[in-house]
C-alpha positions as CSV (number, residue, x, y, z in Angstrom):
1,M,0.3,0.2,0.2
2,V,1.6,3.1,-1.5
3,H,1.2,5.7,1.4
4,E,0.2,9.6,-0.9
5,E,0.8,12.7,0.8
6,Q,-2.1,14.5,1.6
7,T,-1.9,18.3,2.1
8,L,-4.8,21.1,2.4
9,S,-5.2,23.3,-0.5
10,K,-5.0,27.0,0.3
11,K,-8.9,27.6,1.2
12,H,-8.8,25.0,3.5
13,K,-5.8,26.1,4.9
14,I,-8.0,29.7,5.3
15,L,-10.8,28.4,6.3
16,A,-8.7,26.2,9.4
17,F,-7.0,29.7,10.4
18,T,-10.3,31.3,10.3
19,L,-11.7,28.2,13.1
20,I,-8.5,28.6,14.9
21,L,-9.0,32.5,15.1
22,L,-12.8,33.0,15.8
23,T,-12.7,29.7,18.8
24,F,-9.9,32.1,20.3
25,V,-11.1,35.0,20.1
26,M,-14.7,33.4,21.5
27,G,-13.2,32.0,24.3
28,T,-10.8,34.5,25.7
29,S,-13.8,36.9,25.4
30,E,-15.7,34.3,28.3
31,F,-12.7,36.5,30.8
32,V,-12.3,39.6,29.6
33,I,-15.2,40.2,32.1
34,V,-13.7,39.2,34.9
35,G,-11.1,42.0,35.0
36,L,-14.2,44.4,35.3
37,L,-16.2,42.8,37.9
38,T,-15.1,45.6,40.6
39,E,-17.0,48.1,37.7
40,V,-19.5,46.3,37.0
41,S,-20.7,45.1,40.6
42,T,-19.8,48.9,41.4
43,S,-22.2,50.3,38.7
44,I,-25.2,48.0,38.6
45,G,-25.3,47.7,43.1
46,I,-25.1,44.3,43.1
47,S,-21.9,41.7,45.6
48,I,-17.9,41.2,43.2
49,A,-19.4,37.2,43.6
50,T,-23.4,37.7,41.9
51,A,-21.6,39.5,38.8
52,G,-19.0,37.1,38.6
53,T,-21.4,34.5,37.8
54,L,-21.8,36.6,33.9
55,V,-18.8,34.5,33.3
56,S,-21.0,31.6,33.6
57,G,-23.4,32.8,32.3
58,F,-21.9,33.8,28.4
59,A,-19.8,30.4,29.5
60,I,-23.2,28.1,29.1
61,A,-24.5,30.2,26.4
62,Y,-21.7,29.7,24.8
63,A,-21.9,25.8,24.9
64,I,-25.4,25.3,23.9
65,G,-25.5,28.1,21.2
66,T,-22.8,27.4,19.2
67,P,-24.1,23.8,18.2
68,I,-27.5,25.1,17.4
69,V,-25.9,28.7,15.4
70,T,-23.3,26.2,13.3
71,G,-26.2,23.9,12.6
72,F,-28.6,27.0,11.4
73,V,-25.8,28.7,9.6
74,S,-24.5,25.7,7.8
75,K,-28.0,24.5,6.7
76,Y,-28.8,27.5,5.3
77,F,-26.2,30.3,4.9
78,T,-23.9,29.0,1.4
79,T,-22.0,31.4,0.8
80,N,-19.3,31.5,-1.5
81,F,-16.3,32.2,0.6
82,N,-13.4,33.5,-2.6
83,A,-16.1,35.9,-2.8
84,L,-15.7,38.0,0.8
85,P,-14.1,40.4,0.9
86,P,-10.5,38.8,3.1
87,F,-11.2,41.4,6.0
88,L,-15.0,39.7,6.5
89,L,-13.5,36.2,7.8
90,L,-11.6,37.8,10.2
């Protein structure tokens, strides 16, 4: 059996990079609120611990919503990515 070397096309590399970048951005955005908890809790008049549940709320919404949105978008949103300007992919 001969092993053939499989390489990704340029389109697949761009899509993989975009997926990795967006996953990083969304994953780290969950922790942005942690640095702002004191200000958030002070401005709305709740304790820091209660404001901390915002992090859990975002994580739960992200975990539940991502598969649903992905399924919806993949079913109804078929666009030729070559026609989109590059800045829309990032």
